[in-house]
Structures are given as C-alpha cells and as structure tokens.
C-alpha positions as CSV (number, residue, x, y, z in Angstrom):
1,X,178.3,27.6,-24.9
2,X,178.1,24.4,-23.9
3,X,181.6,22.4,-23.4
4,X,182.6,20.9,-27.3
5,X,181.6,24.7,-28.5
6,X,184.1,25.3,-26.0
7,X,186.7,22.9,-27.2
8,X,185.4,23.3,-30.9
9,X,186.3,27.3,-30.3
10,X,189.9,26.3,-28.9
11,X,190.3,24.3,-31.3
12,X,190.1,26.9,-33.9
13,X,192.5,29.0,-32.0
14,X,195.1,26.5,-31.8
15,X,194.7,26.3,-35.5
16,X,194.8,30.4,-36.0
17,X,197.6,30.7,-34.0
18,X,199.6,27.8,-35.7
19,X,198.9,29.7,-38.8
20,X,200.4,33.1,-38.1
21,X,204.4,32.5,-37.5
22,X,204.0,36.2,-34.7
23,X,201.6,34.4,-33.1
24,X,202.7,31.1,-33.1
25,X,205.9,32.5,-32.2
26,X,204.7,34.3,-29.2
27,X,202.6,31.8,-28.0
28,X,205.9,28.8,-27.7
29,X,207.3,32.2,-26.0
30,X,205.2,32.9,-23.4
31,X,203.9,29.1,-22.8
32,X,207.5,27.3,-23.1
33,X,205.5,24.7,-25.4
34,X,207.2,23.9,-28.2
35,X,205.6,22.1,-31.3
36,X,205.3,19.1,-30.9
37,X,203.6,19.8,-26.9
38,X,201.5,22.3,-28.7
39,X,200.4,19.0,-31.8
40,X,200.2,16.5,-28.7
41,X,197.9,19.0,-26.9
42,X,195.5,20.0,-29.2
43,X,192.8,18.1,-27.4
44,X,193.8,18.6,-23.6
45,X,191.9,21.5,-21.9
46,X,195.5,22.6,-20.3
47,X,197.0,23.4,-23.7
48,X,193.1,25.0,-25.1
49,X,193.4,27.2,-22.0
50,X,196.6,28.2,-22.5
51,X,196.3,29.2,-26.2
52,X,193.0,31.1,-25.3
53,X,194.7,32.5,-22.0
54,X,197.4,33.8,-25.0
55,X,195.2,35.5,-27.6
56,X,192.9,37.2,-24.7
57,X,195.9,38.5,-23.3
58,X,196.6,41.2,-25.9
59,X,193.2,42.1,-27.6
60,X,194.3,42.9,-30.9
61,X,195.3,39.3,-31.1
62,X,192.0,38.7,-29.4
63,X,190.5,41.0,-32.5
64,X,192.9,38.9,-35.6
65,X,190.9,35.8,-33.7
66,X,187.3,36.4,-33.7
67,X,187.6,37.8,-37.0
68,X,188.9,35.0,-39.0
69,X,187.0,32.4,-37.1
70,X,184.3,35.1,-37.1
71,X,182.6,35.1,-34.1
72,X,181.2,37.4,-31.4
73,X,184.6,38.9,-29.4
74,X,183.2,37.3,-25.7
75,X,183.2,33.8,-27.0
76,X,187.1,33.3,-26.5
77,X,186.3,34.1,-22.8
78,X,183.5,32.2,-22.7
79,X,185.3,28.8,-24.1
80,X,188.3,29.4,-21.6
81,X,185.7,29.4,-18.5
82,X,183.9,26.6,-19.6
83,X,187.2,24.6,-20.6
84,X,188.5,26.0,-16.8
85,X,185.3,24.2,-15.0
86,X,183.1,27.6,-15.2
87,X,179.4,27.8,-16.0
88,X,177.7,26.6,-19.4
89,X,176.6,29.9,-21.4
90,X,172.7,29.7,-22.7
91,X,173.0,31.8,-26.0
C-alpha cells in the first residue's frame, strides 16, 4: 500500500461513515467536527486519519467498513500508519 492507496481507502471510509447515520453521529460527537468540517477536510490527512481512528477504535465499525468496501481487515490500519508518516507496505 502506498500513500495514494491509503488516501483512497481513507476517502472511501469517509464516504462510508457519511452514509451511515449511526457512524456519522458517533464520529461527529467523538471528534467535535461538524458536517462542514468533514466535507472541507476530506482531502486532508488529519481528517482522513481521524475517520480511520474512529473506525479502528471499535471492531464492529471496522468490520462494517471492510465488508462495505471489500478490503482485508488490516488495510485500514495500514492506511492509518501511512497517513501518519509511517512505512509503505509492499503487498
């Protein structure tokens, strides 16, 4: 996974959360963001990491994401590491 793939996965995660009222309300409450912040920040690593952190913090949320976007369960964590400046994986 490279930086572009990590960003793509994070944007998919944002779209997934935005389409689920329960997750969206939880994210907004946990982060203090509002919908305008989320929309404005979709392309920013801080917001992308925040959404991934939110999903990674609760396994059922994570599993709903990976099922919805059809990716391996470890990919959101890898994307989070890469967006945080960590290593790039050679899959």
